[in-house]
C-alpha positions in Angstrom: 0.0 0.0 0.0 1.3 3.5 -0.9 2.5 5.9 1.7 1.7 9.7 1.6 3.9 12.2 3.4 2.3 15.6 3.9 2.4 18.3 6.6 4.8 16.3 8.8 2.5 13.2 8.8 2.9 9.8 7.1 -0.1 7.6 6.3 -1.0 4.8 4.0 -3.8 4.5 1.5 -5.1 2.2 -1.2 -3.5 2.3 -4.6 -5.7 4.5 -6.8 -7.0 6.6 -3.9 -7.9 10.2 -4.5 -5.1 12.4 -3.0 -7.4 15.2 -1.7 -9.6 12.7 0.1 -6.7 10.8 1.6 -5.2 14.0 3.0 -8.5 15.3 4.3 -9.2 11.9 5.9 -5.9 12.1 7.7 -6.2 15.7 9.0 -4.2 17.5 6.4 -6.0 20.6 5.2 -5.4 21.0 1.4 -7.0 24.5 1.4 -5.6 27.9 2.4 -7.7 30.4 4.3 -11.3 31.0 3.0 -10.7 28.3 0.3 -11.6 25.7 2.9 -15.1 27.0 2.6 -15.2 28.3 -0.9 -14.1 25.4 -3.1 -15.6 23.0 -5.7 -15.5 20.0 -3.3 -13.2 17.9 -5.5 -14.7 18.5 -8.9 -11.5 20.0 -10.4 -12.9 23.4 -11.3 -11.8 25.8 -8.6 -8.0 25.1 -8.4 -7.8 25.8 -4.7 -6.4 22.4 -3.7 -3.2 22.8 -5.8 -0.1 21.1 -4.3 3.3 20.0 -5.4 3.4 16.2 -5.6 6.4 14.0 -6.1 6.1 10.2 -6.6 3.9 7.7 -8.4 0.6 9.4 -9.3 -1.8 9.4 -12.2 -0.9 11.5 -15.2 -2.5 14.9 -15.7 -5.8 14.8 -17.7 -7.6 17.5 -19.7 -9.8 18.9 -16.9 -6.9 19.4 -14.5 -4.6 20.6 -17.3 -7.2 23.2 -18.4 -7.7 24.6 -14.9 -4.0 24.8 -14.2 -3.5 26.6 -17.5 -5.7 29.5 -16.2 -4.5 32.3 -13.9 -3.5 32.5 -11.2 -2.0 29.0 -11.9 0.7 28.2 -14.5 1.4 24.7 -15.8 5.1 25.3 -15.6 4.9 25.6 -11.8 4.4 21.8 -11.7 1.5 21.9 -9.3 -1.3 19.4 -9.3 -4.9 19.6 -8.2 -5.0 17.1 -5.3 -8.7 16.4 -6.2 -7.6 15.1 -9.6 -4.6 13.0 -8.5 -4.8 9.3 -7.9 -2.1 7.9 -5.6 -0.4 5.0 -7.4 2.7 4.6 -5.1 4.6 6.4 -2.4 4.2 10.2 -2.7 5.3 13.4 -0.9 3.2 16.6 -0.9 4.2 20.2 -0.4 1.7 23.0 0.0 2.3 26.7 -1.0 0.7 29.9 0.1 -2.0 31.9 -1.7 -5.7 31.4 -1.9 -5.1 29.0 -4.8 -1.9 27.5 -3.5 -0.1 29.4 -6.3 2.5 31.5 -4.5 6.2 30.7 -4.1 6.2 30.6 -0.2 6.0 27.1 1.2 3.3 26.6 3.9 4.2 23.0 4.8 6.4 20.2 3.5 6.2 16.4 3.7 8.4 16.5 6.8 7.3 19.7 8.4 3.9 21.1 9.5 3.0 24.7 9.7 
């Protein structure tokens, strides 16, 4: 079973599990500020659950690619929408500042909580 490291926590999940749901289920808030209330609830349309993911995950598909192509996001940042990512193996997750998670300042890392 894959491990997910995020916000100083390590937990396991089923292969193919949705990254957003796995993190929420394990007490990791994928949203910044008011985005925890104002979001699309995992439909891939708002862009507020953006994170940096390293490891074995599903490839980016058209919905996620389209959303990440629109401001304030930029595909070249390499962020992913956690609601659109399937965990396929061990992964590490980093969260950035900004309502959309688009800024350059790191909020938390796989090893360190806020």
